[in-house]
C-alpha positions in Angstrom: -2.8 11.4 21.0 -3.2 14.0 18.3 0.3 13.1 17.3 -0.6 9.7 16.8 -3.9 10.4 14.8 -1.7 12.6 12.4 0.7 10.1 11.6 -1.8 7.3 11.2 -4.8 9.1 9.8 -2.6 11.3 7.6 -0.8 8.2 6.3 -3.7 6.3 5.8 -5.3 9.2 3.7 -2.3 9.7 1.7 -2.6 6.0 0.8 -6.4 5.9 0.2 -5.7 9.1 -2.4 -3.4 7.2 -4.5 -5.4 4.3 -4.3 -8.5 5.9 -5.3 -7.0 8.0 -7.9 -5.9 4.7 -9.4 -9.1 2.8 -9.1 -10.8 5.6 -10.9 -8.5 5.4 -13.7 -9.1 1.5 -13.9 -12.8 2.0 -13.7 -12.8 4.5 -16.7 -10.4 2.1 -18.9 -7.8 4.7 -18.7 -4.8 2.8 -20.4 -2.3 5.3 -20.6 0.2 4.5 -18.0 1.9 8.1 -18.3 -1.5 9.6 -17.3 -2.3 7.3 -14.6 1.1 7.3 -13.1 1.5 11.2 -13.2 -2.2 11.8 -11.9 -1.4 9.5 -9.0 1.7 11.1 -8.6 0.4 14.7 -8.5 -2.2 13.4 -6.0 0.7 12.0 -3.7 2.5 15.3 -4.0 -0.4 17.8 -3.0 -1.8 15.7 -0.5 1.5 15.1 1.3 2.6 18.6 1.2 -0.5 19.9 2.5 -1.0 17.3 5.8 3.0 18.4 6.0 2.1 22.0 5.8 -0.6 21.4 8.3 1.8 20.2 11.1 3.3 23.6 11.2 6.8 21.9 12.2 9.9 24.0 12.2 12.4 21.0 12.3 13.3 18.8 9.3 14.1 15.8 11.5 10.8 15.7 13.2 9.3 16.3 9.7 11.5 13.3 8.6 10.0 11.2 11.2 6.4 11.8 10.2 7.5 11.1 6.3 9.0 7.6 7.3 5.9 6.6 9.4 3.7 7.6 6.3 5.7 5.6 4.2 5.3 2.4 6.3 1.7 2.9 6.8 1.4 3.1 2.9 3.6 -0.4 2.8 1.6 -1.8 5.2 -1.6 -1.2 3.2 -0.2 -1.8 0.0 0.7 -5.3 1.4 -2.4 -5.7 2.9 -4.8 -4.5 0.1 -3.2 -3.5 -3.1 -1.2 -6.8 -3.5 -4.2 -9.0 -3.0 -5.5 -7.4 -6.3 -2.6 -7.4 -8.3 0.1 -9.6 -6.5 3.7 -9.0 -5.4 4.4 -7.7 -8.9 3.0 -4.5 -7.9 6.6 -4.0 -5.9 8.2 -4.2 -8.8 7.1 -1.2 -10.4 9.6 1.7 -10.1 7.2 4.4 -9.7 5.5 2.8 -6.5 8.9 3.4 -5.2 9.5 7.2 -6.5 5.5 7.5 -5.0 7.2 6.3 -1.3 10.4 8.4 -2.0 8.2 11.4 -2.6 6.5 10.8 0.5 9.6 11.2 2.3 10.8 14.0 0.2 8.0 16.4 -0.3 7.2 17.0 3.4 10.9 18.9 3.9 9.6 21.5 1.6 6.7 22.3 4.0 8.9 22.8 7.0 8.6 26.1 8.7 11.7 28.3 8.5 12.6 30.1 11.8 13.2 33.7 11.2 16.1 34.8 13.0 16.0 37.8 15.0 18.1 40.6 14.6 
């Protein structure tokens, strides 16, 4: 049960962080695409890394499973929520796919290394 909560909960929170960051920029009418994309990407990287680190896993394969689940949760939430506001054109943007890729890659840097005994 705990694993399921971390998969679903962390995946939803990673998505929510990105969604909220973008909404804040929209609310403040920030029109610089580089600032919005850069800040959102940084927020996704930090959030994903911290959640992956908290899993305390030593297996890259196991960590990849979490990353895949988190991406699928993000995609599902983007289809259900984001596409309603932006339309399907949202998925034509390269930076969205970069964010999904980072959610797969970044957790690999949080894998706990096993120290070998001499």
